N, C-alpha and C positions, 0 to 999 in steps of 0.2 A: 195217748195217755199210756205211760209206761206201765208195763205189767197189768194193764187192763183191757186195751182195744187189741187183743190177740184174736185169732180165728175163731175160738169158741164164743167169745163175747160179741164178735162182728156177726156171726151167724144169727144169734138171738136179735140183735139190732136190726138186721136185715129183714128177719121174719116179721118184726113189728114196725116196719115202715121207714127205715133209714134210706135215704135216697143215695147219697154218696159217702163212702167211708175211707178211712185212711188207716194204714197199719200203725203199731206202736212206732214211735221214732226209733231210727236205727243208726248206730254209730258208724260214721264213715271210716274211722280207724278200725273198728271191728270187722267191717265188711272186707277192706283191703287185706286185713291179716287173716281172713278166713276163719274168724272166731265163730264157734258153733252157735252161740246164742244169737248173734247178729245174723247169721246165715238163715236160722230157723224163722226169723221175723220176716223173711221174704216170702214165706208161704202164703199164697193167695189162691182163691178158688173161683170158679166160673160164676157161682151163684152170688158172689159178692159184688159183681161189677154193677156200676163203675167203681173202681178201687184205686186208691193212690198209695204209693209207698213213700213214706216220709223219712228223709235222711237229716242227720245233723252233724256238725263238726266245726272246727275252728280254722282248718288249713285248707287253701284253695285246691291244691293238687290232690289230696286224698278225697275231697268232696267231689271232684270231677270224676275220679276213678270209681267212687261209690256210686255216683249217678249212673254210670255205664253199667255197673253190676246190677243195680236196681232195675234199670230198663230192660235188662236181659231177662229178668224174672217174669215179664209180661203184664205189668200193671197198665192202667189207663192213664195214670198221671204220675209225675214225679214231683213230690212236695218238698220243700225246704223248710225246716223248722228254725226260725229265727225268734222263737218266743219263749222257750223253756227257761224258767227263771232260777232252777235249783243250782246251788253253788258248784257242784261237781261238774256241771255243764257250763254254766254262764262264766265262771271265773277262769275257764280255759279259752274264753273267746268264742264258744259255741253257743247255740241257741240264742237267747236274748242278749248274751254277752257281746255279740257282734254289733249290737246297737251302739256301742261305744266307738265303733270304727266304721262309719257309714261308707266311705269309699271302698273299703275292703268288702263290705256287704254287697255293694253294687258289682264290683269286680268278680266276686265268687258266683253271684247270681248269673252274670253274663257268660262265665265260663261254663256253667251247668247247662244254661239254655242252649248255647252253641254246640255242646257235646251231645244233647239229647234230641231225638226225633219226637218223642212224646211231649205233650203240653207240660210246662213247668209251673207250679203255683208256689206261693209263699204263705207261711203262717208267721205272724209277727205280733209285736206289742206297740204301744204308743210311743215308746222311747225307753231309754235306760232309767231316767228318773224325771221329776217334775221340771227340771231345767233343761231337759233334751227331748221334748215331745215334737220331733220333727217328722211325724208320720205322714203328713201331707206331701211334703217334699220327697220323703223316702219312697212312699208308694208310686209317685210319679216317675222317679228315677228307675225303680224296679220295672215298671211298665215299659219304660223306654229301652230297657235291654232285653225285653222279650217275654216277661212272664205273662200267663194267660188268666190269672185270677189271683186276688189277695184275700186273705182272712186275717182280721185284726181282733186281737183280744184288747179290750178297753181298759187295760191297766199298763203301768210301767213295770219294768223289772224290779224296781225298788218296792213296789207295792206287793210283789208276789201274788197272792190271792186275797189280800186284805182289802178292806173298804169296798166301795161300790165301782163297778165298772163305768167308765165315761165314754158313752157312745157318741158324744157330740163331736169329738174329733174323728170318729169313724165316719160320721156324716159329712164332715168336712172333706174327707177323702173322696167319698162318693160324689160330692157336689162340686168337686174340682172340675172345671169345664174341660180340662185336658185329660181327664181320666176316661177311658173307654173300655176297660176290663171289668168283669164283675167284681164287686166288693162285698165280702160277707163279714158279718158282725159276729163277735163271740164275747161271752161274758155275762154272767148273772141270768141267763135264760132258764128259769126253773119252774115256769108254768106256761100253759098254752096261751094265756092272756099276754104274758110278757112277749112271748115269741111274735104274736100278732101286732101288738102295740109297738114294739121296737122296730120291727120291719117297716110299718107304716110311717112311724114318727121319724126314723132316721134315714129312710129311703134305700136301705141296703138291698142288695139282690137276694139275700138270703141270710139265714142264721145257722151258725155252727153250734151244735150241741156237744157238751163234753161231760162234766161231772154229773149233770142231772140225769144222764142216762145210767148211771152206775146203780144197778139194782132195780132200775125202772126202764128196761129197754122198750117197753110199750109207749114211752113218752113221745116217741116219733109219730105214732098213730094218734095219740091224744092231740097233738098239735095240728095234725092234718084234719082231724074231725072237728076240731074248733074252727079252723079256717073255713071248712066247708059248710058248717051248720050254725056256728056262733054258740054251740052248746058243748057241755063237757062230755066226754066218752065216760061211760061208767067204768070205774076202775076194775081191774081183773080180781076175780074172787080168789079164794085160797087154791081151788083146784087148778085154775089157770096159772097161778104163781108157782105151784109145785111143778107143773108141767114145764114152765120156763127154767126154773132152777134145775130140774132134773136134765133137761136137754143140755143146759150150759155145763153142768157137772160131767155128764157122759162124754160130751165133746171135749171137755178138758182132759179127761182120762185118756181119750183116743189120741189127742195131739201131743200131750205132755208125758204120758205115762202115769201110772198110778200114784207115785209118791208126789211128784211135782203137781199134778193135777189136783190132788187133795189139798196140798198147801196153798196153792194160789187161788183156789175157790174160796178160801176163808175170808178174803177181803170183801166178797160180795154178799154173804148171807144176811148181815145185819141190815143192808139196804133193801133186799128183797122182802124181809119180813119186819120192816120198820113199822112201829106203832102198835104192835100186838101186845095187849096186856099179859102179864104172867108168862112171858116168853124167855125170860133171861136164861133160865136152865137149858132150854133147848137150843138157844143161840150159842151158849157155851159149849154144849155138846158138839154142835156142828163145826166149831173151830178147834176142838180139841181131839175129836175122834180121829184115828190113824188108819182105819181100814175102809175100803170101799163098802163092804157089806154093812158096817155100822152106820155109815152115812145114808145109804139107801134105806135102811130100816128106819132111821130117824126121820127122813123126809116122808116116808109112808105114815109114820106115827102122826107127824104134824098135819098131814093132809086129812087124816081121820078125826083128829081131836080138835082141830081148830077150823073145821070146814064152815062153821056157822059165823065165823068173824065177819062183820059188815065193814068192809074197807070204805064204802061210800059215805057212811054216817059215823065212822069212827071218831071218837073224841081225841084220839091219840095222834 
């Protein structure tokens, strides 16, 4: 998740139960040109393991070089993003754009597998549009050139994030008798019930969580608790939320510096404090304050003045 799954956010997710994590996707062209932002995304830490570095690009040569650079950074997995639907990526033949050229997709994957000593995995979508949902064949061909697992988002590129994810085709991949690598499903998992239901119904080896974890990093533990007990884990109270937000904020400052750390945290506050009545002013303050001290003071104020909010029984 671009500008979301950075080291500060991953640290919170790991604390709250994420099993395997991936970096933000990294441009192959940026890596081989030594772009500062791309190189910074290679930062990984021991407590994150197992951790995968995800790369994307539309040209085979640069992708092969980027895989070498990523492997040298010491992850556990090299992941190829064939799923990003945004125009600036897909219309250049990268991300989900490569779903319009399956032979190139297979050739690129083989080149990366042959280059890397580490396991190579793939994240992709059902197809480019409704007329090209070739994921069963595509997954098999990618397996045949050596990938060790595949994660499938249950939408086409044309759908972007609209409509409902179609997990039936993900199940078709898993049930293909020729498939022997793990198959992970992704899309619309926004509750522990869905995580359990979809895993059982569609037979996948696991589920990948994306947007549902933004502002709710404890979602991983909620799923695990539901799997183990069949009951919901009590949602974190305000003190626990403030602790998580503060940890996230302070790690953002450490990793990005004050200015960028402040700005990039702004995308998270609304989700951390979602559903609290009479909170608009404080949310606005969090996304407009420009100094570290102002934000720290505001978080302290929220902790003290909204401590009694009942997240378990909130009507919001």
